[in-house]
C-alpha positions, -999 to +999 in steps of 0.1 A: -661-392+284-632-401+307-611-372+319-575-370+308-547-366+334-510-373+337-477-364+354-473-328+364-442-307+370-437-272+383-438-243+386-401-242+391-405-208+409-428-225+435-453-197+429-489-202+418-489-212+381-492-183+356-490-205+325-501-240+315-481-261+291-498-293+280-476-321+266-490-349+244-470-381+239-467-404+208-482-437+200-476-465+225-461-441+251-477-424+281-474-391+300-441-401+316-425-400+281-425-362+279-426-349+314-388-349+316-389-319+291-404-298+319-373-291+340-354-279+309-382-257+295-390-243+330-358-223+327-377-203+300-410-204+319-404-207+356-440-199+365-455-226+342-472-258+352-464-286+328-488-315+324-480-345+303-514-361+297-520-398+290-538-404+258-574-416+262-571-451+248-549-481+257-525-493+231-533-528+218-498-540+228-508-538+264-482-511+270-487-473+267-516-453+253-528-440+220-548-410+208-566-431+183-562-466+168-538-469+138-551-503+126-567-485+097-546-456+085-569-444+058-575-406+058-612-407+068-605-431+097-575-410+109-596-378+107-624-394+127-598-405+153-582-372+157-616-355+160-624-378+189-590-371+205-596-334+202-627-337+222-608-353+251-580-327+248-603-297+246-621-309+278-588-313+296-575-278+286-607-261+296-610-279+329-573-274+338-573-237+330-605-233+352-589-253+380-558-231+380-578-199+377-559-189+346-571-167+318-582-186+287-552-177+265-525-186+291-516-220+277-494-237+251-496-271+235-467-294+227-469-328+211-446-356+197-456-378+168-492-388+172-495-363+199-481-336+175-509-345+151-534-342+179-523-307+191-520-293+156-556-304+148-570-294+182-551-262+188-559-244+156-596-251+160-599-237+195-617-203+199-593-193+226-559-196+208-529-212+225-499-190+229-480-215+208-482-249+192-450-270+192-453-300+170-424-325+169-422-353+143-458-350+134-482-343+106-512-322+098-544-343+096-571-332+071-552-302+057-579-297+031-603-287+059-580-264+078-591-231+062-628-238+067-623-249+104-595-226+114-605-207+146-572-188+154-538-179+141-516-193+169-479-194+161-467-229+152-432-245+156-426-276+135-395-297+143-387-329+125-357-351+120-347-356+084-338-393+091-371-401+107-382-436+095-414-436+115-431-404+104-414-392+073-401-356+074-422-348+043-452-349+066-440-318+084-429-302+052-464-307+038-478-293+071-456-262+068-469-256+033-505-259+043-501-237+074-484-210+055-511-211+028-536-205+057-516-174+067-504-189+100-471-179+115-449-209+112-413-217+121-400-250+108-367-267+118-356-299+099-327-315+117-301-334+097-294-371+106-320-370+134-345-400+135-378-402+153-369-382+184-361-349+200-325-336+203-308-306+217-319-285+187-355-293+194-352-286+231-336-252+224-362-242+198-390-253+221-377-233+250-372-202+228-407-206+213-424-208+247-404-179+261-413-157+231-450-168+232-456-158+268-435-127+266-457-113+238 
């Protein structure tokens, strides 16, 4: 299995990292797509290292990367894809925490679109819970299997634009329902008139979620 890697930023404090924040981009993008979030969120976590990893597979367009192929979007194929993506992401998280000499719980996961689907699936199945899972414009894959496979109760932030025409906002509303049914702590923000993207509301909520998670 090839190792994931991608652009890094921080810590802003110039000290040794005390936290790790892993960012996972959407379909057809790469790690550079999200690393610009780091300077903003570093105000809340000045001692954090941010790593925006490149997804494991090339996108068929020849540009960017993907966590799994979307040629077949049937639920079994999507589930198989996200399970493979989770193997890559789990290996990266474990290796990076070990490389930094950080305790197992000192990390958080953030993802956008396909990356949000990946971190929701992966993060909630890790024995060592992330401090927080921040899922923007995403969805919960295989919700019917969550209860049986749930390994932790990490707090989840869902942010989704109500005008999203790529991943419908209903996907996050359904995820919120499933997560609450599994007794997970969830905060959901649905942004009026926002399409498939992250705006100032999402940036602010992300910073606040990270700050609270690592202050706990």
